[in-house]
C-alpha positions as CSV (number, residue, x, y, z in Angstrom):
1,M,0.0,0.0,0.0
2,F,1.3,3.4,-0.9
3,R,2.1,5.6,2.0
4,S,2.7,9.4,1.5
5,A,5.6,11.3,3.1
6,R,3.0,13.2,5.1
7,H,2.8,10.4,7.7
8,L,6.6,10.6,8.2
9,S,6.5,14.1,9.7
10,P,7.2,14.4,13.5
11,T,4.4,14.0,15.8
12,T,4.9,17.5,17.4
13,P,2.1,19.8,16.2
14,R,3.0,22.5,13.7
15,W,1.9,25.4,15.9
16,V,4.2,24.1,18.7
17,R,7.2,23.9,16.3
18,G,6.4,27.5,15.1
19,L,6.2,28.8,18.6
20,M,9.5,27.2,19.5
21,T,11.2,28.6,16.4
22,G,9.9,32.1,17.2
23,A,11.0,31.9,20.8
24,F,14.5,30.8,19.7
25,L,14.8,33.6,17.2
26,T,13.6,36.1,19.8
27,V,16.2,34.9,22.3
28,L,18.9,35.0,19.6
29,C,18.1,38.6,18.6
30,T,17.4,40.2,21.9
31,T,20.3,38.9,24.0
32,N,24.0,38.9,23.8
33,F,24.0,35.4,22.4
34,G,23.8,36.8,18.9
35,C,26.7,39.2,19.5
36,G,29.4,36.6,19.9
37,L,31.1,37.5,16.5
38,S,32.7,40.8,15.8
39,Y,30.5,42.0,13.0
40,V,31.5,44.8,10.6
41,F,29.7,48.1,10.5
42,R,27.8,47.2,13.7
43,N,27.3,50.8,14.8
44,I,25.7,51.9,11.6
45,S,23.5,48.9,11.0
46,P,19.7,49.5,11.1
47,L,19.4,46.3,13.3
48,H,22.1,47.4,15.7
49,P,19.9,47.1,18.9
50,T,19.3,43.5,18.0
51,G,23.0,42.6,17.7
52,W,22.8,41.8,14.0
53,S,24.8,43.7,11.4
54,F,25.1,43.8,7.7
55,A,27.5,45.5,5.3
56,W,25.0,47.9,3.7
57,P,26.2,49.6,0.4
58,I,26.9,53.3,0.7
59,F,26.6,55.6,-2.3
60,A,29.2,58.1,-3.2
61,S,26.8,61.0,-2.5
62,Q,26.1,59.6,1.0
63,S,29.9,59.3,1.7
64,Q,30.5,62.8,0.6
65,R,27.7,64.1,2.8
66,L,29.1,62.3,5.8
67,E,32.5,63.7,5.2
68,E,31.1,67.2,4.9
69,D,29.2,66.7,8.2
70,I,32.4,65.6,9.9
71,K,34.2,68.7,8.6
72,R,31.4,71.0,9.7
73,E,31.5,69.5,13.2
74,E,35.3,70.0,13.4
75,R,35.0,73.5,12.1
76,D,32.2,74.4,14.6
77,K,34.4,73.5,17.6
78,I,35.8,77.0,18.0
79,P,38.1,77.2,21.1
80,I,38.0,80.1,23.5
81,L,41.2,82.1,22.9
82,D,43.5,83.7,25.4
83,P,43.0,87.3,26.6
84,I,43.9,90.1,24.3
85,P,47.1,91.7,25.5
86,T,47.2,95.4,26.2
87,E,50.7,96.2,24.9
88,F,51.8,95.5,21.4
89,A,48.5,93.7,20.8
90,P,48.1,92.0,17.5
91,A,45.0,92.1,15.4
92,A,42.0,90.5,17.2
93,C,41.0,88.7,14.0
94,L,43.7,86.2,13.2
95,D,41.7,83.5,11.5
96,P,40.4,84.6,8.1
97,P,38.1,82.3,6.2
98,S,39.7,79.7,4.0
99,E,39.2,79.4,0.3
100,E,37.1,76.2,0.9
101,E,34.7,78.1,3.2
102,V,34.4,80.9,0.7
103,W,33.8,78.6,-2.3
104,N,31.1,76.8,-0.3
105,K,29.2,80.1,0.0
106,V,29.3,80.7,-3.8
107,P,25.9,79.8,-5.4
108,K,25.9,76.4,-6.9
109,F,25.4,75.7,-10.6
110,K,24.1,72.8,-12.7
111,H,26.7,70.8,-14.6
112,G,24.3,70.4,-17.5
113,S,23.4,67.4,-19.5
114,P,26.5,65.5,-20.6
115,V,24.8,64.5,-23.8
116,F,23.9,68.0,-25.0
117,Y,26.0,70.5,-23.1
118,E,28.3,70.8,-20.1
119,T,29.3,73.5,-17.7
120,Q,32.5,74.1,-15.8
121,R,34.1,76.7,-13.5
122,N,37.9,77.2,-14.1
123,N,40.6,79.7,-13.1
124,V,39.2,80.5,-9.7
125,R,40.9,83.3,-7.8
126,F,40.1,84.6,-4.3
127,L,40.5,88.0,-2.7
128,I,39.8,88.0,1.1
129,E,39.6,91.4,2.8
130,K,38.9,92.3,6.4
131,I,36.3,95.1,6.4
132,G,35.4,95.2,10.1
133,E,36.6,94.3,13.6
134,K,34.9,94.9,16.9
135,V,35.5,93.7,20.4
136,D,32.5,93.7,22.8
137,P,33.0,94.5,26.5
138,C,33.6,91.6,28.9
139,K,30.5,89.7,30.0
140,V,29.7,86.3,31.4
141,Y,28.6,83.7,28.9
142,P,27.0,80.4,29.9
143,L,29.5,77.5,30.0
144,A,32.3,79.8,29.1
145,G,32.6,82.3,31.9
146,P,33.8,86.0,31.6
147,C,34.7,86.5,27.9
148,Q,34.8,89.1,25.2
149,L,33.0,88.5,21.9
150,V,35.2,89.4,18.9
151,H,33.3,90.3,15.7
152,C,35.3,89.8,12.4
153,H,33.8,90.8,9.1
154,Y,35.3,89.7,5.8
155,K,34.6,90.6,2.2
156,C,35.5,87.7,-0.1
157,T,35.6,88.3,-3.9
158,V,35.7,85.3,-6.2
159,Y,36.8,85.5,-9.8
160,Y,36.3,82.6,-12.1
161,D,35.6,81.6,-15.7
162,E,32.4,79.7,-16.4
163,L,32.7,77.6,-19.5
164,Y,29.7,76.2,-21.6
165,W,30.3,73.9,-24.4
166,A,28.6,71.2,-26.5
167,D,29.5,68.8,-29.3
168,Y,26.1,67.7,-30.4
169,P,23.8,68.5,-32.1
170,I,25.2,72.1,-32.6
171,P,28.8,72.5,-31.5
172,F,29.5,75.6,-29.5
173,N,31.9,77.0,-26.9
174,H,31.4,80.0,-24.7
175,V,33.3,81.5,-21.7
176,D,31.8,83.9,-19.1
177,H,34.1,85.9,-16.8
178,K,32.1,86.1,-13.6
179,V,32.6,87.7,-10.2
180,E,30.9,86.8,-6.9
181,V,31.1,88.7,-3.7
182,V,30.6,86.8,-0.4
183,Y,30.4,88.4,3.1
184,I,31.5,86.1,5.9
185,D,31.3,86.9,9.7
186,K,33.6,84.9,11.9
187,D,33.0,85.6,15.6
188,H,34.8,84.0,18.5
189,L,35.3,84.4,22.2
190,R,38.4,85.5,24.1
191,R,38.8,85.2,27.9
192,C,38.8,88.4,29.9
193,A,42.2,89.4,31.2
194,G,42.5,89.5,35.0
195,P,44.7,91.6,37.3
196,P,48.3,91.8,36.0
197,A,49.8,90.2,39.1
198,V,47.2,87.5,39.7
199,D,49.5,84.8,38.1
200,A,52.8,86.3,39.0
201,P,54.9,84.5,41.6
202,P,55.6,86.3,44.9
203,A,58.7,88.5,45.0
204,P,61.7,86.8,46.8
205,L,62.7,88.1,50.2
206,P,66.1,89.7,50.6
207,V,68.9,87.5,52.0
208,N,71.5,88.6,54.5
209,P,74.9,88.0,52.9
210,T,76.7,87.3,56.2
211,T,74.2,84.9,57.8
212,G,72.4,83.7,54.7
213,A,69.0,84.1,56.4
214,T,66.1,85.9,54.8
215,M,65.2,89.4,56.1
216,S,61.6,90.4,56.6
217,H,60.4,93.9,55.8
């Protein structure tokens, strides 16, 4: 008599087996049992709380955005500088904007359609001028203490050549000489100077040359 493979299945009911499998996966995902191996990219995995990790592909645009965010965070960490000296004091604004900061402020442009026409910016020149400097009186800032706010204003002029060209269907080539003016404010804090002798060591007492003992006033 023919006997189907259905009768060869285990006697445990199907719902019990499903419940046991679900409980096993739950324990595996929610405990440290599933974290025994050192997975790659664990911190950026969408399933990081469960202990699982996968090497997700990252596009070039996402990588560039992450690098820009890291640079922005490093640039925003502006330290509090030392007090401004009273004699032979240099300029309060000693950190002009870099060419990268200025170029990021220039309005963006479309590169065009590579099939029909393309656009490029070449021969970029920068002229950075300080047009204003102001030091506010000393006041107490939260988490910083008594400091002076230094205002630095810069005028940045950018000269560049914008090139348009196409090879099909109508070949053409055109160059525009353009000028962009960008104003950048770079403010920072300086600690307030204290009394001139607050950090000076005490003056030594005079010494008696015959006895070698110090003499009090």
